[in-house]
TORROLUM-595251 format. One record per residue (C-alpha): x, y, z; residue number from 1. Coordinates in steps of 0.25 Angstrom, whole numbers. Layout:
% residues N
c1=X, c2=Y, c3=Z, pos=NUM
...
END
This chain:
% residues 452
c1=0, c2=0, c3=0, pos=1
c1=5, c2=14, c3=-4, pos=2
c1=8, c2=22, c3=9, pos=3
c1=3, c2=36, c3=10, pos=4
c1=11, c2=48, c3=14, pos=5
c1=6, c2=62, c3=17, pos=6
c1=16, c2=74, c3=16, pos=7
c1=10, c2=85, c3=24, pos=8
c1=12, c2=97, c3=34, pos=9
c1=9, c2=100, c3=48, pos=10
c1=-6, c2=100, c3=46, pos=11
c1=-9, c2=105, c3=60, pos=12
c1=1, c2=117, c3=61, pos=13
c1=3, c2=122, c3=46, pos=14
c1=-7, c2=129, c3=37, pos=15
c1=-11, c2=122, c3=25, pos=16
c1=-5, c2=132, c3=15, pos=17
c1=8, c2=131, c3=22, pos=18
c1=7, c2=116, c3=23, pos=19
c1=5, c2=114, c3=8, pos=20
c1=17, c2=122, c3=5, pos=21
c1=25, c2=114, c3=14, pos=22
c1=20, c2=100, c3=9, pos=23
c1=21, c2=104, c3=-6, pos=24
c1=37, c2=104, c3=-4, pos=25
c1=38, c2=90, c3=0, pos=26
c1=33, c2=85, c3=-14, pos=27
c1=47, c2=79, c3=-16, pos=28
c1=44, c2=70, c3=-4, pos=29
c1=31, c2=66, c3=-10, pos=30
c1=39, c2=62, c3=-23, pos=31
c1=49, c2=53, c3=-15, pos=32
c1=38, c2=46, c3=-7, pos=33
c1=29, c2=43, c3=-19, pos=34
c1=41, c2=38, c3=-26, pos=35
c1=42, c2=28, c3=-14, pos=36
c1=28, c2=24, c3=-17, pos=37
c1=20, c2=32, c3=-6, pos=38
c1=7, c2=39, c3=-8, pos=39
c1=10, c2=54, c3=-4, pos=40
c1=1, c2=65, c3=-2, pos=41
c1=6, c2=80, c3=0, pos=42
c1=-3, c2=86, c3=10, pos=43
c1=-9, c2=99, c3=4, pos=44
c1=-23, c2=101, c3=9, pos=45
c1=-25, c2=101, c3=24, pos=46
c1=-39, c2=107, c3=23, pos=47
c1=-44, c2=94, c3=17, pos=48
c1=-44, c2=86, c3=30, pos=49
c1=-44, c2=98, c3=40, pos=50
c1=-57, c2=104, c3=35, pos=51
c1=-56, c2=115, c3=46, pos=52
c1=-45, c2=123, c3=52, pos=53
c1=-45, c2=119, c3=67, pos=54
c1=-31, c2=124, c3=69, pos=55
c1=-30, c2=139, c3=68, pos=56
c1=-20, c2=145, c3=59, pos=57
c1=-10, c2=155, c3=62, pos=58
c1=-11, c2=167, c3=52, pos=59
c1=3, c2=171, c3=53, pos=60
c1=10, c2=158, c3=49, pos=61
c1=8, c2=145, c3=42, pos=62
c1=4, c2=137, c3=54, pos=63
c1=-8, c2=132, c3=62, pos=64
c1=-7, c2=135, c3=77, pos=65
c1=-15, c2=127, c3=86, pos=66
c1=-10, c2=113, c3=84, pos=67
c1=-8, c2=111, c3=99, pos=68
c1=-23, c2=109, c3=100, pos=69
c1=-22, c2=97, c3=91, pos=70
c1=-21, c2=83, c3=97, pos=71
c1=-23, c2=69, c3=92, pos=72
c1=-38, c2=70, c3=95, pos=73
c1=-41, c2=84, c3=89, pos=74
c1=-49, c2=86, c3=76, pos=75
c1=-37, c2=90, c3=69, pos=76
c1=-30, c2=77, c3=72, pos=77
c1=-42, c2=69, c3=68, pos=78
c1=-42, c2=76, c3=54, pos=79
c1=-27, c2=75, c3=53, pos=80
c1=-27, c2=60, c3=56, pos=81
c1=-39, c2=57, c3=46, pos=82
c1=-31, c2=64, c3=35, pos=83
c1=-17, c2=58, c3=38, pos=84
c1=-21, c2=43, c3=42, pos=85
c1=-22, c2=40, c3=27, pos=86
c1=-7, c2=42, c3=26, pos=87
c1=4, c2=32, c3=31, pos=88
c1=13, c2=43, c3=34, pos=89
c1=13, c2=58, c3=35, pos=90
c1=25, c2=67, c3=32, pos=91
c1=23, c2=81, c3=37, pos=92
c1=31, c2=94, c3=36, pos=93
c1=35, c2=101, c3=49, pos=94
c1=25, c2=95, c3=59, pos=95
c1=24, c2=103, c3=72, pos=96
c1=27, c2=95, c3=85, pos=97
c1=12, c2=95, c3=88, pos=98
c1=8, c2=90, c3=75, pos=99
c1=19, c2=79, c3=75, pos=100
c1=15, c2=74, c3=89, pos=101
c1=0, c2=74, c3=84, pos=102
c1=4, c2=65, c3=72, pos=103
c1=11, c2=56, c3=82, pos=104
c1=-1, c2=55, c3=91, pos=105
c1=-10, c2=52, c3=79, pos=106
c1=0, c2=41, c3=75, pos=107
c1=3, c2=47, c3=61, pos=108
c1=16, c2=44, c3=55, pos=109
c1=22, c2=57, c3=51, pos=110
c1=36, c2=62, c3=46, pos=111
c1=38, c2=76, c3=50, pos=112
c1=47, c2=84, c3=41, pos=113
c1=54, c2=98, c3=45, pos=114
c1=65, c2=106, c3=38, pos=115
c1=77, c2=103, c3=46, pos=116
c1=82, c2=114, c3=54, pos=117
c1=96, c2=112, c3=48, pos=118
c1=95, c2=121, c3=36, pos=119
c1=109, c2=124, c3=32, pos=120
c1=113, c2=111, c3=24, pos=121
c1=113, c2=109, c3=9, pos=122
c1=98, c2=109, c3=10, pos=123
c1=87, c2=109, c3=20, pos=124
c1=83, c2=96, c3=26, pos=125
c1=71, c2=90, c3=33, pos=126
c1=70, c2=84, c3=47, pos=127
c1=60, c2=74, c3=50, pos=128
c1=53, c2=66, c3=61, pos=129
c1=43, c2=55, c3=61, pos=130
c1=31, c2=51, c3=71, pos=131
c1=34, c2=36, c3=68, pos=132
c1=46, c2=32, c3=76, pos=133
c1=50, c2=22, c3=65, pos=134
c1=51, c2=33, c3=55, pos=135
c1=58, c2=42, c3=64, pos=136
c1=69, c2=31, c3=66, pos=137
c1=70, c2=30, c3=51, pos=138
c1=71, c2=45, c3=50, pos=139
c1=83, c2=45, c3=59, pos=140
c1=91, c2=37, c3=50, pos=141
c1=91, c2=48, c3=40, pos=142
c1=95, c2=59, c3=50, pos=143
c1=107, c2=68, c3=44, pos=144
c1=120, c2=68, c3=52, pos=145
c1=120, c2=82, c3=59, pos=146
c1=135, c2=83, c3=56, pos=147
c1=131, c2=87, c3=42, pos=148
c1=125, c2=100, c3=49, pos=149
c1=137, c2=103, c3=57, pos=150
c1=145, c2=102, c3=44, pos=151
c1=136, c2=111, c3=36, pos=152
c1=135, c2=121, c3=47, pos=153
c1=150, c2=122, c3=47, pos=154
c1=151, c2=124, c3=33, pos=155
c1=140, c2=134, c3=33, pos=156
c1=147, c2=142, c3=45, pos=157
c1=160, c2=142, c3=37, pos=158
c1=154, c2=147, c3=25, pos=159
c1=147, c2=158, c3=32, pos=160
c1=159, c2=163, c3=40, pos=161
c1=167, c2=163, c3=27, pos=162
c1=158, c2=168, c3=17, pos=163
c1=145, c2=173, c3=23, pos=164
c1=149, c2=179, c3=37, pos=165
c1=138, c2=186, c3=44, pos=166
c1=138, c2=201, c3=42, pos=167
c1=136, c2=205, c3=57, pos=168
c1=146, c2=204, c3=68, pos=169
c1=140, c2=195, c3=78, pos=170
c1=144, c2=195, c3=93, pos=171
c1=151, c2=183, c3=98, pos=172
c1=143, c2=173, c3=107, pos=173
c1=129, c2=178, c3=101, pos=174
c1=117, c2=170, c3=99, pos=175
c1=107, c2=170, c3=87, pos=176
c1=92, c2=170, c3=90, pos=177
c1=84, c2=165, c3=78, pos=178
c1=71, c2=172, c3=75, pos=179
c1=60, c2=163, c3=70, pos=180
c1=47, c2=165, c3=63, pos=181
c1=36, c2=169, c3=72, pos=182
c1=26, c2=159, c3=66, pos=183
c1=33, c2=146, c3=63, pos=184
c1=31, c2=131, c3=67, pos=185
c1=45, c2=131, c3=73, pos=186
c1=39, c2=140, c3=84, pos=187
c1=26, c2=135, c3=86, pos=188
c1=22, c2=131, c3=100, pos=189
c1=8, c2=126, c3=100, pos=190
c1=-1, c2=137, c3=95, pos=191
c1=9, c2=148, c3=96, pos=192
c1=22, c2=152, c3=90, pos=193
c1=34, c2=154, c3=99, pos=194
c1=43, c2=167, c3=97, pos=195
c1=56, c2=171, c3=103, pos=196
c1=48, c2=180, c3=112, pos=197
c1=43, c2=168, c3=120, pos=198
c1=58, c2=165, c3=124, pos=199
c1=62, c2=179, c3=127, pos=200
c1=68, c2=175, c3=141, pos=201
c1=76, c2=163, c3=135, pos=202
c1=82, c2=172, c3=124, pos=203
c1=85, c2=183, c3=134, pos=204
c1=93, c2=172, c3=142, pos=205
c1=100, c2=167, c3=130, pos=206
c1=104, c2=181, c3=125, pos=207
c1=112, c2=183, c3=138, pos=208
c1=121, c2=171, c3=134, pos=209
c1=126, c2=178, c3=121, pos=210
c1=132, c2=191, c3=117, pos=211
c1=121, c2=194, c3=106, pos=212
c1=108, c2=188, c3=102, pos=213
c1=106, c2=189, c3=87, pos=214
c1=91, c2=188, c3=83, pos=215
c1=90, c2=183, c3=69, pos=216
c1=77, c2=186, c3=62, pos=217
c1=70, c2=175, c3=54, pos=218
c1=72, c2=178, c3=39, pos=219
c1=57, c2=177, c3=37, pos=220
c1=52, c2=184, c3=49, pos=221
c1=46, c2=198, c3=47, pos=222
c1=51, c2=210, c3=52, pos=223
c1=39, c2=212, c3=61, pos=224
c1=40, c2=198, c3=68, pos=225
c1=55, c2=201, c3=69, pos=226
c1=52, c2=214, c3=76, pos=227
c1=43, c2=206, c3=86, pos=228
c1=54, c2=197, c3=90, pos=229
c1=64, c2=208, c3=91, pos=230
c1=54, c2=215, c3=101, pos=231
c1=52, c2=203, c3=109, pos=232
c1=67, c2=201, c3=111, pos=233
c1=71, c2=216, c3=113, pos=234
c1=75, c2=214, c3=128, pos=235
c1=87, c2=206, c3=124, pos=236
c1=99, c2=215, c3=124, pos=237
c1=109, c2=207, c3=115, pos=238
c1=99, c2=204, c3=104, pos=239
c1=102, c2=208, c3=90, pos=240
c1=92, c2=207, c3=78, pos=241
c1=96, c2=201, c3=65, pos=242
c1=86, c2=203, c3=54, pos=243
c1=95, c2=196, c3=44, pos=244
c1=106, c2=186, c3=45, pos=245
c1=109, c2=172, c3=40, pos=246
c1=107, c2=162, c3=51, pos=247
c1=118, c2=152, c3=46, pos=248
c1=128, c2=164, c3=45, pos=249
c1=125, c2=167, c3=59, pos=250
c1=126, c2=153, c3=63, pos=251
c1=140, c2=153, c3=57, pos=252
c1=145, c2=164, c3=66, pos=253
c1=153, c2=160, c3=78, pos=254
c1=147, c2=172, c3=85, pos=255
c1=134, c2=165, c3=86, pos=256
c1=135, c2=156, c3=98, pos=257
c1=120, c2=151, c3=99, pos=258
c1=106, c2=151, c3=92, pos=259
c1=93, c2=154, c3=99, pos=260
c1=79, c2=152, c3=93, pos=261
c1=66, c2=147, c3=96, pos=262
c1=66, c2=134, c3=87, pos=263
c1=73, c2=139, c3=74, pos=264
c1=80, c2=129, c3=65, pos=265
c1=93, c2=138, c3=67, pos=266
c1=94, c2=132, c3=81, pos=267
c1=96, c2=118, c3=74, pos=268
c1=106, c2=123, c3=64, pos=269
c1=114, c2=132, c3=74, pos=270
c1=119, c2=119, c3=81, pos=271
c1=127, c2=115, c3=69, pos=272
c1=133, c2=129, c3=69, pos=273
c1=138, c2=127, c3=83, pos=274
c1=128, c2=136, c3=90, pos=275
c1=121, c2=134, c3=103, pos=276
c1=106, c2=134, c3=101, pos=277
c1=95, c2=138, c3=110, pos=278
c1=80, c2=134, c3=107, pos=279
c1=70, c2=143, c3=113, pos=280
c1=58, c2=136, c3=108, pos=281
c1=61, c2=121, c3=103, pos=282
c1=69, c2=113, c3=94, pos=283
c1=60, c2=108, c3=83, pos=284
c1=68, c2=97, c3=79, pos=285
c1=72, c2=88, c3=91, pos=286
c1=60, c2=79, c3=90, pos=287
c1=65, c2=68, c3=81, pos=288
c1=68, c2=76, c3=69, pos=289
c1=78, c2=69, c3=59, pos=290
c1=85, c2=78, c3=48, pos=291
c1=87, c2=71, c3=34, pos=292
c1=94, c2=77, c3=22, pos=293
c1=94, c2=70, c3=9, pos=294
c1=88, c2=58, c3=14, pos=295
c1=74, c2=66, c3=14, pos=296
c1=74, c2=65, c3=-1, pos=297
c1=78, c2=50, c3=-2, pos=298
c1=68, c2=39, c3=-5, pos=299
c1=75, c2=30, c3=5, pos=300
c1=72, c2=40, c3=16, pos=301
c1=57, c2=40, c3=14, pos=302
c1=56, c2=26, c3=11, pos=303
c1=63, c2=23, c3=25, pos=304
c1=53, c2=32, c3=32, pos=305
c1=40, c2=28, c3=26, pos=306
c1=43, c2=13, c3=24, pos=307
c1=42, c2=13, c3=9, pos=308
c1=39, c2=0, c3=3, pos=309
c1=45, c2=3, c3=-11, pos=310
c1=57, c2=11, c3=-8, pos=311
c1=66, c2=17, c3=-19, pos=312
c1=80, c2=17, c3=-13, pos=313
c1=90, c2=28, c3=-15, pos=314
c1=80, c2=38, c3=-22, pos=315
c1=81, c2=53, c3=-18, pos=316
c1=73, c2=64, c3=-22, pos=317
c1=83, c2=74, c3=-30, pos=318
c1=86, c2=86, c3=-23, pos=319
c1=98, c2=96, c3=-21, pos=320
c1=103, c2=106, c3=-11, pos=321
c1=93, c2=116, c3=-6, pos=322
c1=82, c2=107, c3=-12, pos=323
c1=74, c2=109, c3=0, pos=324
c1=78, c2=124, c3=2, pos=325
c1=72, c2=127, c3=-11, pos=326
c1=60, c2=118, c3=-10, pos=327
c1=55, c2=124, c3=3, pos=328
c1=61, c2=138, c3=2, pos=329
c1=69, c2=136, c3=14, pos=330
c1=83, c2=141, c3=13, pos=331
c1=82, c2=148, c3=27, pos=332
c1=96, c2=154, c3=29, pos=333
c1=103, c2=146, c3=19, pos=334
c1=102, c2=155, c3=7, pos=335
c1=116, c2=160, c3=8, pos=336
c1=121, c2=146, c3=6, pos=337
c1=113, c2=142, c3=-7, pos=338
c1=113, c2=147, c3=-21, pos=339
c1=107, c2=160, c3=-25, pos=340
c1=98, c2=152, c3=-35, pos=341
c1=92, c2=143, c3=-24, pos=342
c1=91, c2=155, c3=-15, pos=343
c1=81, c2=162, c3=-25, pos=344
c1=73, c2=149, c3=-24, pos=345
c1=73, c2=147, c3=-9, pos=346
c1=71, c2=161, c3=-4, pos=347
c1=57, c2=163, c3=-9, pos=348
c1=47, c2=160, c3=2, pos=349
c1=38, c2=151, c3=-7, pos=350
c1=40, c2=145, c3=-20, pos=351
c1=29, c2=138, c3=-28, pos=352
c1=32, c2=129, c3=-41, pos=353
c1=20, c2=129, c3=-50, pos=354
c1=17, c2=122, c3=-62, pos=355
c1=3, c2=127, c3=-65, pos=356
c1=-9, c2=135, c3=-59, pos=357
c1=-12, c2=125, c3=-49, pos=358
c1=1, c2=127, c3=-41, pos=359
c1=0, c2=142, c3=-42, pos=360
c1=-14, c2=142, c3=-37, pos=361
c1=-10, c2=133, c3=-25, pos=362
c1=1, c2=143, c3=-22, pos=363
c1=-8, c2=155, c3=-22, pos=364
c1=-18, c2=148, c3=-13, pos=365
c1=-7, c2=146, c3=-3, pos=366
c1=-3, c2=160, c3=-2, pos=367
c1=-7, c2=168, c3=11, pos=368
c1=-20, c2=176, c3=6, pos=369
c1=-17, c2=186, c3=18, pos=370
c1=-4, c2=190, c3=11, pos=371
c1=-1, c2=199, c3=-1, pos=372
c1=9, c2=195, c3=-12, pos=373
c1=17, c2=203, c3=-21, pos=374
c1=18, c2=196, c3=-35, pos=375
c1=32, c2=197, c3=-42, pos=376
c1=29, c2=195, c3=-57, pos=377
c1=16, c2=198, c3=-65, pos=378
c1=17, c2=188, c3=-76, pos=379
c1=9, c2=176, c3=-79, pos=380
c1=9, c2=170, c3=-65, pos=381
c1=8, c2=184, c3=-58, pos=382
c1=-5, c2=187, c3=-66, pos=383
c1=-10, c2=174, c3=-62, pos=384
c1=-9, c2=175, c3=-47, pos=385
c1=-11, c2=189, c3=-45, pos=386
c1=-26, c2=189, c3=-46, pos=387
c1=-27, c2=176, c3=-37, pos=388
c1=-19, c2=184, c3=-26, pos=389
c1=-28, c2=196, c3=-28, pos=390
c1=-27, c2=206, c3=-17, pos=391
c1=-15, c2=197, c3=-11, pos=392
c1=-6, c2=204, c3=-22, pos=393
c1=1, c2=215, c3=-16, pos=394
c1=8, c2=219, c3=-28, pos=395
c1=16, c2=214, c3=-41, pos=396
c1=31, c2=215, c3=-44, pos=397
c1=33, c2=215, c3=-59, pos=398
c1=43, c2=223, c3=-67, pos=399
c1=34, c2=223, c3=-79, pos=400
c1=23, c2=229, c3=-72, pos=401
c1=24, c2=244, c3=-70, pos=402
c1=9, c2=247, c3=-66, pos=403
c1=0, c2=240, c3=-57, pos=404
c1=-9, c2=229, c3=-65, pos=405
c1=-20, c2=231, c3=-55, pos=406
c1=-24, c2=242, c3=-46, pos=407
c1=-23, c2=232, c3=-34, pos=408
c1=-9, c2=227, c3=-37, pos=409
c1=4, c2=235, c3=-34, pos=410
c1=16, c2=234, c3=-43, pos=411
c1=28, c2=232, c3=-33, pos=412
c1=43, c2=232, c3=-34, pos=413
c1=52, c2=223, c3=-25, pos=414
c1=56, c2=234, c3=-16, pos=415
c1=41, c2=237, c3=-13, pos=416
c1=40, c2=223, c3=-6, pos=417
c1=41, c2=222, c3=10, pos=418
c1=47, c2=210, c3=17, pos=419
c1=33, c2=205, c3=20, pos=420
c1=29, c2=205, c3=5, pos=421
c1=26, c2=191, c3=-1, pos=422
c1=30, c2=190, c3=-16, pos=423
c1=26, c2=180, c3=-26, pos=424
c1=36, c2=179, c3=-38, pos=425
c1=27, c2=174, c3=-50, pos=426
c1=39, c2=177, c3=-60, pos=427
c1=45, c2=164, c3=-56, pos=428
c1=55, c2=164, c3=-68, pos=429
c1=62, c2=176, c3=-62, pos=430
c1=61, c2=172, c3=-47, pos=431
c1=76, c2=170, c3=-44, pos=432
c1=78, c2=185, c3=-49, pos=433
c1=65, c2=190, c3=-42, pos=434
c1=68, c2=184, c3=-28, pos=435
c1=81, c2=192, c3=-25, pos=436
c1=73, c2=205, c3=-29, pos=437
c1=62, c2=202, c3=-18, pos=438
c1=71, c2=196, c3=-7, pos=439
c1=76, c2=210, c3=-2, pos=440
c1=61, c2=214, c3=0, pos=441
c1=54, c2=201, c3=4, pos=442
c1=57, c2=186, c3=7, pos=443
c1=42, c2=182, c3=5, pos=444
c1=44, c2=177, c3=-9, pos=445
c1=35, c2=167, c3=-16, pos=446
c1=39, c2=161, c3=-30, pos=447
c1=31, c2=154, c3=-40, pos=448
c1=40, c2=145, c3=-48, pos=449
c1=36, c2=138, c3=-61, pos=450
c1=40, c2=124, c3=-63, pos=451
c1=40, c2=121, c3=-78, pos=452
END
């Protein structure tokens, strides 16, 4: 009998629009599993079996927030079980601890996949855990030797010190305080998001142990949110605010002795740079997570985990350095160490590869209707999507337009953009040229790429 596999997302804490985007990027895993003979379904429509929203949405993030009220006897659990019981195993992307424990309580075999917190290697990696002890034991056989991380950190440090030294003079025996997004799964605790302000006393105590405390702004954090953090920490006399700075260049500095954060992945990385680390909130990756590298793309890996009856030995999905960085738009702070061509593809906030109207329509439906967007390009694709977005179009950037094509649409220039503006590049053929023009003004860039 063909075994059925569901590839899904955290149905209890992630909004459907964000979840669908996450799952779509795992289509290569679907390809591997289907080649092994599994019947695979990519989860795309949570609403089909959750006919009502019993979990309230947080309007400022992609998350649902009252998962602590859900247990194995709740309505949500019953609906979840009714849907998932048709599958032999579930593969989920980034389950919260609460959701993972619920899967265990419901006796659902699940493999939970997260991006590894170690992000300074040739490519990003995944770290996994399984609810089934037998699968967890098999996972451990593929765990990467952490000596690889020490070696890469050493190479990165030497490169930074020789070719990319930090521009500012740092004080010896300093600590780096990592800022995190105010709404992120890594800082979720029950039905609230934890902030640095919740640990003010601990930070003040730690600050006394170091000559300076450098607070590094998260690259995607708004100036408004950063100002709130600065205000909450204003009582710390030796605190210096860093609006910009590459975290790997800072980790390479001998003046930085320690790293402090709520739960940032930088804490996991800092260990390999020889830094002392202080977790204010929690370490997300201590509960049985196993980090795998190239094995993730191997048929042998998946055949071992899923008890494949028809294994195809030694077959690996073709990939190269930075494959996952490009696919998931997840370069993080590694941009200085990869090629300019890849940087242009990785930096945009979102990319959608389309082959026809259906994919464009899906992309438009997933956009936040509470936001306004600037269109870069008013050619065939721009003219197609502008009427659909309607009042959500803030303006159009197009060198060929000298006057407004509609009384309600403004003609803009890149310098008219603000850091909060969302831009959709429809002139995909020129995206690599356009992106550098926009990046000084906004990082919220969406690119439509055509696949011939």
